[in-house]
C-alpha positions in Angstrom: -24.2 -7.3 -29.5 -26.9 -7.3 -26.8 -27.8 -4.0 -25.2 -28.9 -3.0 -21.7 -30.0 0.2 -20.0 -27.2 2.5 -18.7 -24.5 0.3 -20.3 -22.3 1.5 -23.1 -23.1 -0.1 -26.4 -20.3 -2.4 -27.7 -19.8 -0.5 -30.9 -19.4 2.8 -28.9 -17.0 1.1 -26.5 -14.8 0.0 -29.4 -14.8 3.5 -31.0 -14.1 5.6 -28.0 -10.5 6.5 -27.1 -11.6 6.5 -23.4 -11.2 3.5 -21.1 -14.8 2.2 -20.6 -14.3 -1.2 -19.0 -16.9 -2.7 -21.3 -15.5 -6.2 -20.8 -15.8 -6.2 -17.0 -18.5 -5.7 -14.3 -19.8 -2.4 -15.6 -20.3 -3.7 -19.1 -20.8 -7.3 -20.3 -21.7 -8.6 -16.8 -24.6 -6.1 -16.6 -25.8 -6.9 -20.1 -25.8 -10.6 -19.4 -27.6 -10.1 -16.1 -30.2 -7.9 -17.8 -30.9 -10.6 -20.4 -30.9 -13.4 -17.7 -27.9 -15.2 -19.1 -26.5 -17.6 -16.5 -22.9 -16.7 -15.5 -20.1 -18.5 -13.8 -19.1 -16.5 -10.7 -16.6 -18.7 -8.8 -13.4 -16.7 -8.2 -10.6 -18.3 -10.3 -8.2 -15.3 -10.4 -6.2 -13.6 -7.7 -6.9 -9.9 -7.9 -4.2 -8.4 -5.7 -5.3 -5.4 -3.6 -4.1 -2.1 -4.7 -1.2 -0.6 -2.8 -1.9 2.5 -0.6 -0.4 5.9 -1.2 2.3 5.3 1.4 3.0 1.6 1.3 2.9 -1.6 -0.7 0.5 -3.9 1.1 1.2 -7.6 1.6 -0.3 -9.7 -1.2 -4.0 -10.3 -0.5 -6.7 -11.1 -3.0 -9.8 -9.0 -3.1 -12.4 -11.8 -3.6 -10.6 -14.8 -2.2 -10.0 -16.1 1.3 -6.7 -14.7 2.7 -4.7 -16.2 5.5 -2.1 -14.7 7.9 0.6 -17.0 6.5 0.3 -17.1 2.8 2.4 -16.7 -0.3 1.7 -16.8 -4.1 3.8 -18.7 -6.6 4.0 -19.8 -10.2 5.1 -23.3 -10.9 5.1 -25.1 -14.3 2.6 -22.7 -15.9 0.2 -22.5 -13.0 -0.4 -19.9 -10.3 -0.9 -21.0 -6.7 -1.7 -19.6 -3.3 0.1 -21.5 -0.5 -1.1 -21.0 3.1 -0.6 -22.6 6.4 -3.7 -24.3 7.8 -4.6 -24.2 11.4 -3.3 -27.7 11.9 0.2 -26.6 10.6 -0.1 -28.2 7.2 0.4 -26.2 4.0 -2.4 -26.1 1.5 -2.0 -25.1 -2.2 -4.9 -23.6 -4.1 -4.6 -23.1 -7.8 -5.9 -20.0 -9.7 -6.0 -19.1 -13.4 -3.8 -16.1 -13.0 -2.7 -13.3 -10.7 -3.6 -9.7 -11.5 -1.2 -7.0 -10.2 -3.0 -3.7 -9.9 -1.0 -0.4 -10.0 2.3 -2.1 -9.2 5.6 -2.2 -10.9 8.3 -4.8 -10.2 12.0 -5.0 -10.8 13.1 -7.5 -13.4 13.7 -11.0 -11.9 17.3 -11.6 -11.0 17.1 -15.0 -12.6 15.9 -16.5 -15.9 12.2 -17.3 -15.3 12.2 -19.6 -18.4 15.0 -21.8 -16.9 13.3 -22.4 -13.5 10.4 -24.7 -12.6 8.8 -22.0 -10.5 9.1 -18.7 -8.6 7.5 -16.8 -5.7 5.4 -13.8 -6.5 5.9 -11.2 -3.7 5.4 -7.5 -3.1 9.2 -7.2 -3.5 9.5 -9.0 -6.8 10.0 -12.5 -8.1 12.3 -15.1 -6.4 13.1 -18.7 -7.5 10.9 -21.3 -5.9 11.3 -25.1 -6.1 7.8 -25.9 -4.7 9.0 -27.0 -1.3 6.6 -26.1 1.4 7.2 -22.6 2.7 8.7 -22.3 6.1 7.6 -19.9 8.8 10.6 -17.6 7.8 9.4 -17.7 4.2 5.9 -16.6 5.2 7.4 -13.8 7.3 9.9 -12.7 4.6 7.7 -12.9 1.5 4.3 -11.9 3.0 4.9 -8.5 4.4 3.9 -4.9 3.7 6.6 -2.3 3.2 6.7 1.4 2.9 7.2 2.9 -0.6 10.8 4.2 -1.1 11.2 8.0 -0.5 12.2 8.5 -4.2 9.0 6.9 -5.4 6.8 9.0 -3.0 8.5 12.2 -4.2 7.9 11.2 -7.9 4.3 10.5 -7.2 3.8 13.8 -5.4 5.4 15.7 -8.3 3.1 13.9 -10.8 0.0 14.8 -8.7 1.2 18.4 -8.5 1.8 18.6 -12.3 -1.7 17.2 -13.0 -3.3 19.7 -10.6 -1.4 22.6 -12.3 -2.1 21.3 -15.8 1.5 20.8 -16.7 
C-alpha cells in the first residue's frame, strides 16, 4: 500500500489491463527502497538469459556465476546448477527455481513424475539420476544452437504482420 515517486500505485497496477511489472524491480523494489525497508538481495533463482533472434543460447543465468562446463537439473523437488571446478571436481549449487524467458520446450519424452530427476537444457528435458556429469554431458547439454528455419520464418512473419497492423 506504500507509494513512491514515479512508481505505479498498487491499486492502479491491479486495475490496468497492461503489464506493469509492479511486483518486480520497477515496482515494489523501488517502493521499499524509497521507504528504507531492508531487502534480501542474494540471488536464489536462475534467470536464464533470453535467446537471441537467431539462436538459442546455452543456459546461463543473468545474475549468477556461470562456468564453461555447467548444466542445470531438477532432482527431488529442487533445482541445481552443476559445474566442473578447476580441480576437476563437480560442484552442485541449489537454487529456488529456474526461470525460462521467451523459450518454449517440447514435452518431455518421459514421465517427469516417475523420475527422481531430469536435466534442464536448451533442447528440452532429459532423465537424470544425479550422477556427476561427464565431459560429454557438459558438451552435449550445455551448447548453443541455431533456431530451426521454420521457427525463424514464423517469427519473421509475425514481425511483418505486427508492422503492417494485421
